[in-house]
N, C-alpha and C positions, 0 to 999 in steps of 0.2 A: 562404743562398740555395740552393734546391733545384736539382739538376741536371735539365735538360730538353733534352738535346742533340737530340732528334728534332724539336723545334719551331724549331730555329735557322734564321734566314734571314740574308741578307747584312747585315753590320754589327752583328749582335747580339753576337758575340764581342768586337769592339772596344769596343762600348758597355759591356759588363760589365767589361772590362779597365780602361777609363778610370775607372769608379767605384771599382774595387778598388785601383788603383795607389797612390794617396797614402797609404793606410793600411798598406801592406806594410812588412815589415822591409827594410833595405837589400839584403840578399842575395836576398830574394824579388822585390823590385822590379827588381833587375838581371836576374833570370831572365825576368820577365814582359816587360820592355822588349826583351830579346833575342828572345823568342818572337814578339812583335808585329812586330819588324823582319824576322824570317825566316818570317812567317806562310805564305807560299807554299810553303816547304820543309817546314814542320812535319809534314804528313801522311806524309812518307816518313822522318821521323826517329825515333830511339829515345830513351829517357831518357838513355842513355850519350852520344848525340850532343849532347844539350842540356847535359849535364855538361861535355863537352869545350868547348863553345862559351861557357859561362858561368863555368866554374870552380867551380860549385856542386855540392853533394852531391845524391844521388838523393832524399833526404828533403826537401830544399829545393825541388826541382823538383815533387814531389808536392804539397807544402803550397801552393805557388804556384798550381797548377791547382785545388786545392780552394778557395783564396781567391776564385777567379773563378767558382766554382759547380759544379765537376766533382768526381767521385769520384777522379780521377787523370789521368795524362797520356794514357791511351788515349782517354778521352772528349774531352779537349782536342784531340787529333789529329783525331777525327771532326768536331768543330765547325769546326776550321781547314779541313778538306777541303771542308766545305759552304760555308764562307765564301768560299773561293777559287773555288768553282764558280760563284757568282753575282757575283763581283767584276767591276767595270768599270774601265777605265783612266780616271783622273781627268784633267780638263783642267789644264794647267799654270797655276799661280797667276799673276795679273797684276793690278797695282793701277793701271794706266795707263788714264785715260779711261773710256770706256764698258765696257771689259773688267773694270773694278773691280766694276761691277754684276753681271756674270756670275759673277765669282769669289765675291763675297759671297753671291750667290743659291745657288750650289752648296754653299758651306760651311754656310749656314743650313739648307738642305735636309737635308744629312747629319746636322746636329745634332739634328733632330727625328724622324728616320726610325725609330729603334729605342728610343724612350723606354720602351716596355713591357718591353723585354728585361731591364731592371734593377729592375723594380718587381714584387714578388710580388703575385699577385691577392689573397691574403688580407690583405696590408697595405693595399692600395689600398681594398678594401671596408671595412676597419676605419676608415680615414680618412674615407671617405664617411659611414659610420654615425655617427661622432663629430661631424662637422660638421653633419649633418642634425639630430641631436638637440639641438644647442646652442641655448640661449635667447639667448645673446649671444656674439659672436665678436670676439676681439682678434687683429688681424693686424699683423705687424711684420717688417721686414727692414732691416738696417743698411747704410749706404753704398750700393754698387751693387745690393744686393738690395732697396733701398727702392722703386724703380719697380715691381718685380714685386709687392711687398706692396701698393702703392697700387692697382695694377690689380686684384688679387684683392679688396681691400676694396671697391672701387667696384662690382664685378660681383656680389659676394655681397649688398651693400646693395641693389642694384637688384632682386635676387631675393627681398627681404623679410627678410633677416637684420638684426638690430641689430648694427652693426659699429663697433668702435673701432679707429682706425688712427693712433695718435700718431706724429708725425714726429720728435720729439726723444727722446733716450735716456732722460732722467729721467721723462718722462711715460709712456713705455712700461713702465718698471719699476713705476711707481705703478699704472698701469692693470692690469698683470698681477696685482699684489697684491690688487686690488679684485675679482677674478673670484670665482666660486663654483663648486661642483661641477656646476652646470647649464650652465656656460660652456665654451668651447673656445678654445684659443690656436693660431693658425696662423702658423708662423715660417718664414722663408726665409733661407738662408745658403749661399754657395758652398762654403766650407770646413767649415761646421758647427762652427767653433771661435772665432767672433767673441765677445769677452767680453760685450758688452751683450746679444747674442742669448741667450747661455747664462744670463745673469742674469735676463732676462725669462722664459725657460723655467723656471728654478728658482723664481721668484716665483709663476708660474702654477701649478706643481705644489704649492707650499706652500699656495696658496689652495684647492687641491682641484680645479682645472680640468683638463680633458683637454688634452694638448699634442700637436700634429702638426707635425713638421718636414719641410721639403723642402730637401734638400741635394744636393751633387754628389759627395760622397765617402762611401763606406761606412765603418762603424765610426768615425764622427766623435764628437767630444765631445758634440755635441748629441744623438746617438742614445743616449747613456748617460742623458740626462735625459728626453727625449721618448719615451713608450711606443711611438709610431708615427712612424717616420722613413722617408720615401720618398727614395731616392738615385737621381738621374739625372745623366748626363753627356753633353755634346754633343761635337761635333767638336773635336779638340785641335790643330788646325793651320789653315793657310790664313789668310785675312784676318781671321777672327773671333778665333781663339785659344780656349783651353779655357774660360776664364771666361765670355766672351760666349756661346759656343756652349752651354754648360751652362745659362745663364739662359734661352735660347730653349727648351731642353728643359723647364725648370721652368715656363715659361708654358704649355706643352702639358699638363703635369701639373695646373696650376692650373685650366685651363679644363675639363679632364676631370673633376676633382673637383667643380667647380661643376655641370657637366652632369648628373653622376650624382646629386648632392645635390638638384638641382631636380627631377629625375625622381622621386626618392624622396619628396620633399615633396608632389608632385602639384599639385592645383588651387591651393593656397594660394600656392605659389611662382610659378606661372604667372600668377595674378592680380596678384601684386606686379610681375612683369615687365611686364605690360600697363599698370599704373599708371605705372611708370617710363618706359615708351615714350611715354605721353601727355605726361608732363612734358618729355621730350626733344623731342618733336614741337612742343610749344608754344614751346620756346626757339629754334626755327629760324626765321630770318627768311624 
């Protein structure tokens, strides 16, 4: 992930940190967690200060900053200063009565505000090109990633793609093996390590199909199989928690991919959407 400290806005540093955190070594994870907890103080700290606070060596501190997308601690400090400059005090979490709606609303908003901060433009464009060129699309997500996959399958189908979206694991594996080099496989996973999802990805690659993964953690097992992997992470606290927040962020990615692919396909996709709208309208009482 290339460093782009000048383009940082509020929340971008935390978004990148959430994506990188699960894949770090224990010593690096300890450093990053400490940096996040002391984010407001980071602009005035030195590498030595971080070493004292974490018990880690200077090399570990530098590697941790590089894992988040910076060349070193100096760039991390600049991003932290910019982060703090735009920071706003959060409302206290409450799950009682109507306040639960306000709490979830705020957490959901934070989950989707900085999706682009963790997705390189080249990777996103490559995913769009892959989906646009596919004659057939296999979409799959296991367990709680299933609803996101179902939503993606429905919307791509409405836009004219021939979509296979098997609900059970065995059918997904078989469908992946039946793909060709003219097809694409779009997979969703929070951890990027779910066995069935990895199996589907491997079968799709074996069949010669292009594979695009949407995950919440960088350097996941799925990223080792899928040539294109988009990692996004949402808010890691509040009423939603990191898994739910990250799936909201994945929905943003899904709809962004669809919008860009429909635009790339042009009139054919728009005509398909018009036909789908007619069917939907006819089904309304």
